[in-house]
Backbone as a printed PyTorch tensor [residue, N CA C, xyz], in Angstrom:
tensor([[[-32.4650,  24.2530, -34.4310],
         [-31.2460,  25.0260, -34.4170],
         [-30.9630,  25.4770, -35.8450]],

        [[-30.5100,  26.7360, -35.9630],
         [-30.1820,  27.2750, -37.2750],
         [-29.0970,  28.3390, -37.1540]],

        [[-28.3830,  28.5300, -38.2250],
         [-27.4500,  29.6480, -38.3280],
         [-28.0470,  30.7420, -39.2060]],

        [[-29.2510,  30.5220, -39.6910],
         [-29.9420,  31.4510, -40.5770],
         [-30.8850,  32.3170, -39.7450]],

        [[-30.4710,  33.5510, -39.4500],
         [-31.2680,  34.4190, -38.5990],
         [-32.5850,  34.8230, -39.2630]],

        [[-32.6050,  34.9110, -40.5900],
         [-33.8480,  35.2030, -41.3020],
         [-34.8570,  34.0870, -41.1120]],

        [[-34.3930,  32.8540, -41.1610],
         [-35.2720,  31.7130, -40.9300],
         [-35.7960,  31.7360, -39.5020]],

        [[-34.9320,  32.0130, -38.5510],
         [-35.3610,  32.0900, -37.1520],
         [-36.4420,  33.1590, -36.9950]],

        [[-36.2280,  34.3110, -37.6180],
         [-37.1980,  35.4120, -37.5310],
         [-38.5710,  34.9670, -38.0340]],

        [[-38.5770,  34.1600, -39.1030],
         [-39.8430,  33.7760, -39.7350],
         [-40.5540,  32.5980, -39.0850]],

        [[-39.8430,  31.7220, -38.3980],
         [-40.5220,  30.5210, -37.9070],
         [-40.4720,  30.3150, -36.3970]],

        [[-39.6290,  31.0450, -35.7050],
         [-39.4690,  30.8070, -34.2660],
         [-40.1760,  31.8720, -33.4360]],

        [[-40.5230,  31.4940, -32.2150],
         [-41.0590,  32.4490, -31.2510],
         [-39.9490,  32.9710, -30.3400]],

        [[-39.0050,  32.0720, -30.0140],
         [-37.8970,  32.4130, -29.1230],
         [-36.5900,  32.0080, -29.7910]],

        [[-35.5040,  32.6410, -29.3410],
         [-34.1970,  32.3430, -29.9020],
         [-33.1690,  32.3330, -28.7720]],

        [[-32.1390,  31.5250, -28.9470],
         [-31.0020,  31.5060, -28.0340],
         [-29.7470,  31.6360, -28.8950]],

        [[-28.8940,  32.5810, -28.5470],
         [-27.6390,  32.7990, -29.2600],
         [-26.5360,  32.1370, -28.4430]],

        [[-25.7120,  31.3340, -29.1170],
         [-24.6510,  30.6090, -28.4270],
         [-23.2750,  31.0700, -28.8940]],

        [[-22.3360,  31.0440, -27.9650],
         [-20.9270,  31.2870, -28.2690],
         [-20.1210,  30.2380, -27.5380]],

        [[-19.3300,  29.4670, -28.2680],
         [-18.4980,  28.3980, -27.7080],
         [-19.2940,  27.4600, -26.8040]],

        [[-20.4840,  27.0580, -27.2770],
         [-21.2780,  26.0660, -26.5680],
         [-22.0470,  26.5790, -25.3750]],

        [[-22.1120,  27.8760, -25.1910],
         [-22.8290,  28.4520, -24.0570],
         [-23.8190,  29.4960, -24.5590]],

        [[-25.0410,  29.4600, -24.0480],
         [-26.0420,  30.4480, -24.4310],
         [-25.6320,  31.7890, -23.8380]],

        [[-25.4920,  32.8040, -24.7050],
         [-25.1110,  34.1410, -24.2390],
         [-26.2800,  35.1150, -24.2510]],

        [[-27.3300,  34.7790, -25.0020],
         [-28.5170,  35.6370, -25.0010],
         [-29.7280,  34.8060, -25.3940]],

        [[-30.8400,  35.1130, -24.7510],
         [-32.0810,  34.4120, -25.0390],
         [-33.2450,  35.3770, -24.9160]],

        [[-34.3040,  35.0800, -25.6360],
         [-35.5100,  35.9140, -25.5610],
         [-36.3940,  35.6630, -26.7650]],

        [[-37.4150,  36.5060, -26.9060],
         [-38.2550,  36.3760, -28.0850],
         [-37.4210,  36.7390, -29.3070]],

        [[-37.7830,  36.1910, -30.4320],
         [-37.0340,  36.4790, -31.6580],
         [-37.0000,  37.9830, -31.9070]],

        [[-38.1410,  38.6270, -31.7770],
         [-38.1970,  40.0610, -32.0400],
         [-37.2970,  40.8510, -31.0870]],

        [[-37.3380,  40.5380, -29.7990],
         [-36.5380,  41.3110, -28.8480],
         [-35.0450,  41.1140, -29.0640]],

        [[-34.6170,  39.8840, -29.2970],
         [-33.1770,  39.6190, -29.4620],
         [-32.6580,  40.1620, -30.7910]],

        [[-33.4290,  39.9960, -31.8620],
         [-32.9280,  40.4210, -33.1650],
         [-33.0890,  41.9150, -33.4260]],

        [[-33.9650,  42.5930, -32.7000],
         [-34.1070,  44.0370, -32.8990],
         [-33.4140,  44.8510, -31.8070]],

        [[-33.1360,  44.2360, -30.6620],
         [-32.4890,  44.9410, -29.5560],
         [-31.4980,  44.0150, -28.8590]],

        [[-30.4520,  43.5930, -29.5730],
         [-29.4940,  42.6600, -28.9710],
         [-28.7620,  43.3000, -27.7990]],

        [[-28.5880,  42.5220, -26.7260],
         [-27.9280,  43.0250, -25.5300],
         [-26.4820,  42.5530, -25.4120]],

        [[-26.2270,  41.2910, -25.7310],
         [-24.8810,  40.7380, -25.5710],
         [-23.9800,  41.2360, -26.7040]],

        [[-22.7290,  41.5810, -26.4040],
         [-21.8120,  42.0580, -27.4490],
         [-21.6520,  41.0730, -28.6100]],

        [[-21.7040,  39.7710, -28.3470],
         [-21.5780,  38.8030, -29.4400],
         [-22.7970,  38.8660, -30.3490]],

        [[-23.9830,  38.9540, -29.7760],
         [-25.1980,  39.0640, -30.5860],
         [-25.1530,  40.3430, -31.4100]],

        [[-24.7040,  41.4360, -30.8000],
         [-24.5800,  42.6990, -31.5220],
         [-23.6200,  42.5570, -32.7060]],

        [[-22.5050,  41.8760, -32.4870],
         [-21.5350,  41.6670, -33.5620],
         [-22.1350,  40.8210, -34.6830]],

        [[-22.8280,  39.7500, -34.3250],
         [-23.4560,  38.8920, -35.3340],
         [-24.4260,  39.6810, -36.2080]],

        [[-25.2860,  40.4480, -35.5690],
         [-26.3190,  41.1680, -36.3020],
         [-25.7600,  42.3470, -37.0870]],

        [[-24.6260,  42.8930, -36.6550],
         [-24.0650,  44.0690, -37.3240],
         [-23.5770,  43.7690, -38.7410]],

        [[-23.3020,  42.5280, -39.0390],
         [-22.7620,  42.1920, -40.3570],
         [-23.8240,  41.6840, -41.3310]],

        [[-25.0800,  41.6740, -40.9120],
         [-26.1470,  41.2890, -41.8310],
         [-26.3210,  42.3800, -42.8800]],

        [[-26.6010,  42.0080, -44.1360],
         [-26.7460,  43.0100, -45.2000],
         [-27.8020,  44.0800, -44.8950]],

        [[-28.8790,  43.7050, -44.2170],
         [-29.9540,  44.6620, -43.9460],
         [-29.7190,  45.4940, -42.6830]],

        [[-28.5870,  45.3110, -42.0310],
         [-28.2880,  46.0350, -40.7940],
         [-27.8510,  47.4650, -41.0820]],

        [[-28.3170,  48.3780, -40.2340],
         [-27.8830,  49.7720, -40.3130],
         [-26.6920,  50.0320, -39.3950]],

        [[-26.3320,  49.0370, -38.5880],
         [-25.2420,  49.1900, -37.6270],
         [-23.8840,  49.1610, -38.3350]],

        [[-22.9170,  49.7990, -37.7220],
         [-21.5470,  49.7020, -38.2100],
         [-21.0640,  48.2810, -37.9540]],

        [[-20.5430,  47.6000, -38.9740],
         [-20.1050,  46.2150, -38.7620],
         [-19.0440,  46.1150, -37.6690]],

        [[-19.2220,  45.1400, -36.7850],
         [-18.2680,  44.8810, -35.7160],
         [-17.3400,  43.7630, -36.1950]],

        [[-16.0670,  44.0810, -36.3010],
         [-15.0850,  43.0790, -36.7000],
         [-14.4020,  42.5640, -35.4460]],

        [[-14.6110,  41.2920, -35.1650],
         [-14.0310,  40.7000, -33.9650],
         [-12.5430,  40.4570, -34.1750]],

        [[-11.7670,  40.7820, -33.1590],
         [-10.3320,  40.5560, -33.2170],
         [ -9.9840,  39.4180, -32.2670]],

        [[ -8.7610,  38.9680, -32.3370],
         [ -8.3110,  37.9080, -31.4440],
         [ -8.8300,  36.5440, -31.8780]],

        [[ -8.3830,  35.5510, -31.1770],
         [ -8.7610,  34.1720, -31.4680],
         [ -9.7040,  33.6560, -30.3970]],

        [[-10.6450,  32.7870, -30.7680],
         [-11.4850,  32.1650, -29.7360],
         [-10.5920,  31.3550, -28.8020]],

        [[-10.9390,  31.3220, -27.5140],
         [-10.1210,  30.5500, -26.5740],
         [-10.1840,  29.0540, -26.8860]],

        [[ -9.1400,  28.3590, -26.4850],
         [ -9.0990,  26.9110, -26.6650],
         [ -9.5700,  26.2280, -25.3890]],

        [[ -9.8050,  24.9450, -25.4880],
         [-10.2110,  24.1670, -24.3100],
         [ -9.0110,  23.9290, -23.4130]],

        [[ -9.1410,  23.8700, -22.1400],
         [-10.3480,  24.2360, -21.4120],
         [-10.5490,  25.7480, -21.4570]],

        [[-11.8100,  26.1700, -21.4480],
         [-12.1130,  27.5900, -21.5250],
         [-11.5740,  28.3040, -20.2920]],

        [[-11.0490,  29.5050, -20.4960],
         [-10.5580,  30.2730, -19.3520],
         [-11.7270,  30.7180, -18.4710]],

        [[-11.4590,  31.1220, -17.2410],
         [-12.5480,  31.5970, -16.3770],
         [-13.1630,  32.8740, -16.9370]],

        [[-14.3480,  33.1760, -16.4770],
         [-15.0380,  34.3940, -16.9030],
         [-15.8830,  34.1530, -18.1320]],

        [[-16.2960,  35.2340, -18.7230],
         [-17.1060,  35.1720, -19.9410],
         [-16.2790,  34.5510, -21.0580]],

        [[-16.8510,  33.6050, -21.7700],
         [-16.1130,  32.9590, -22.8550],
         [-15.8090,  33.9140, -23.9950]],

        [[-16.5410,  34.9950, -24.0860],
         [-16.3640,  35.9550, -25.1700],
         [-15.3890,  37.0780, -24.8140]],

        [[-14.9180,  37.1600, -23.5800],
         [-14.1610,  38.3340, -23.1490],
         [-12.9080,  38.6240, -23.9780]],

        [[-12.2470,  37.6060, -24.4940],
         [-11.0220,  37.8330, -25.2660],
         [-11.2970,  38.5080, -26.6090]],

        [[-12.5430,  38.4600, -27.0790],
         [-12.8880,  39.0470, -28.3690],
         [-13.9190,  40.1700, -28.2490]],

        [[-14.2910,  40.5230, -27.0390],
         [-15.3770,  41.4670, -26.7950],
         [-15.0050,  42.8850, -27.2290]],

        [[-15.8090,  43.4500, -28.0980],
         [-15.5580,  44.8010, -28.5900],
         [-15.7380,  45.8520, -27.4930]],

        [[-16.5770,  45.5940, -26.5010],
         [-16.7510,  46.5530, -25.4020],
         [-15.5280,  46.5920, -24.5010]],

        [[-14.9280,  45.4310, -24.2430],
         [-13.6890,  45.4030, -23.4520],
         [-12.5350,  46.0220, -24.2360]],

        [[-12.4490,  45.6940, -25.5190],
         [-11.3540,  46.2090, -26.3460],
         [-11.3920,  47.7350, -26.4410]],

        [[-12.5920,  48.3060, -26.4650],
         [-12.7260,  49.7600, -26.5890],
         [-12.5530,  50.4830, -25.2590]],

        [[-12.5760,  49.7430, -24.1640],
         [-12.4860,  50.3460, -22.8480],
         [-13.8370,  50.7280, -22.2730]],

        [[-14.8940,  50.5940, -23.0730],
         [-16.2350,  50.9700, -22.6130],
         [-16.6710,  50.1540, -21.3990]],

        [[-16.2790,  48.8940, -21.3560],
         [-16.6840,  48.0160, -20.2540],
         [-15.6230,  47.9270, -19.1690]],

        [[-14.7180,  48.8860, -19.0980],
         [-13.6280,  48.8110, -18.1160],
         [-14.1050,  48.6750, -16.6670]],

        [[-15.2700,  49.2370, -16.2690],
         [-15.6930,  49.0470, -14.8790],
         [-15.9400,  47.5810, -14.4940]],

        [[-16.2280,  46.7470, -15.4810],
         [-16.4980,  45.3370, -15.1670],
         [-15.4690,  44.4000, -15.8070]],

        [[-14.3840,  44.9450, -16.3140],
         [-13.3990,  44.1320, -17.0290],
         [-12.8720,  42.9730, -16.1930]],

        [[-12.5710,  43.2250, -14.9230],
         [-12.0630,  42.1450, -14.0700],
         [-13.0960,  41.0360, -13.9080]],

        [[-14.3610,  41.3960, -13.7680],
         [-15.4250,  40.3800, -13.6730],
         [-15.5160,  39.5850, -14.9650]],

        [[-15.4360,  40.2740, -16.0920],
         [-15.5310,  39.6010, -17.3920],
         [-14.4360,  38.5480, -17.5470]],

        [[-13.2720,  38.8540, -17.0430],
         [-12.1220,  37.9600, -17.2000],
         [-12.0340,  36.8770, -16.1350]],

        [[-12.8050,  37.0060, -15.0500],
         [-12.6150,  36.0660, -13.9510],
         [-13.8670,  35.3660, -13.4460]],

        [[-15.0290,  35.9450, -13.6270],
         [-16.2330,  35.3940, -13.0040],
         [-17.2020,  34.8490, -14.0510]],

        [[-17.4940,  33.5580, -13.9380],
         [-18.4660,  32.9500, -14.8370],
         [-19.8450,  33.5270, -14.5620]],

        [[-20.6670,  33.5220, -15.5810],
         [-22.0390,  33.9950, -15.4530],
         [-22.9780,  32.8100, -15.3210]],

        [[-24.1200,  33.0090, -14.6760],
         [-25.0680,  31.8930, -14.5480],
         [-25.6570,  31.5090, -15.9020]],

        [[-26.1090,  30.2720, -15.9850],
         [-26.7700,  29.7930, -17.1910],
         [-28.1050,  30.5270, -17.3110]],

        [[-28.4160,  30.9570, -18.5120],
         [-29.6490,  31.7070, -18.7220],
         [-30.8590,  30.7970, -18.6840]],

        [[-31.9320,  31.3000, -18.1070],
         [-33.1950,  30.5830, -18.0740],
         [-34.0310,  30.8980, -19.3010]],

        [[-35.2730,  30.4960, -19.2720],
         [-36.1530,  30.6680, -20.4230],
         [-37.1390,  31.8040, -20.2260]],

        [[-36.8490,  32.7530, -19.3330],
         [-37.7610,  33.8550, -19.0730],
         [-37.7070,  34.9090, -20.1600]],

        [[-37.8150,  36.1630, -19.7460],
         [-37.7500,  37.2870, -20.6790],
         [-36.3550,  37.3590, -21.2940]],

        [[-36.1370,  38.3520, -22.1540],
         [-34.8350,  38.5090, -22.7840],
         [-33.7620,  38.6700, -21.7150]],

        [[-32.6780,  37.9420, -21.8730],
         [-31.5760,  38.0040, -20.9220],
         [-30.2660,  37.7970, -21.6680]],

        [[-29.2160,  38.4180, -21.1530],
         [-27.8900,  38.2670, -21.7370],
         [-26.9060,  37.8990, -20.6450]],

        [[-26.0320,  36.9370, -20.9400],
         [-24.9960,  36.5200, -20.0020],
         [-23.7890,  37.4230, -20.2130]],

        [[-23.8880,  38.6450, -19.6590],
         [-22.8540,  39.6540, -19.8570],
         [-22.7750,  40.5300, -18.6180]],

        [[-21.5830,  40.6270, -18.0230],
         [-21.4220,  41.4700, -16.8350],
         [-21.7640,  42.9270, -17.1250]],

        [[-21.4040,  43.4240, -18.3210],
         [-21.6800,  44.8080, -18.6850],
         [-23.1840,  45.0580, -18.7300]],

        [[-23.9240,  44.1510, -19.3260],
         [-25.3900,  44.3080, -19.4480],
         [-26.0450,  44.2520, -18.0850]],

        [[-25.6030,  43.3440, -17.2200],
         [-26.2560,  43.1860, -15.9240],
         [-25.9450,  44.3220, -14.9700]],

        [[-24.8780,  45.0980, -15.2150],
         [-24.5490,  46.2120, -14.3370],
         [-24.9080,  47.5710, -14.9330]],

        [[-25.1710,  47.6100, -16.2200],
         [-25.4650,  48.8950, -16.8980],
         [-26.8590,  49.3910, -16.5670]]])
């Protein structure tokens, strides 16, 4: 486990990104770090010095225990805040996502799974 994405890039084959104790994205290091699918992964990578992306500044506070239903990231999700994910907003706020397996790249995000 590391918080150093550069180290992960250099020594790992696979990576799992966690938010509030839950894996939100998993896949090969190259696929996740070059083509992030989950909004949290996108936000993390956007603030790296070598990133060409516009930095994503998360608003709001992380939820407290017990976690509310739905995606644990929904209260801070930039896609929900912008209205881009409005077609799945109710799902994001109410329906938990399944735990990710160890297969190909996957993201625990209603927007990604329906887009």
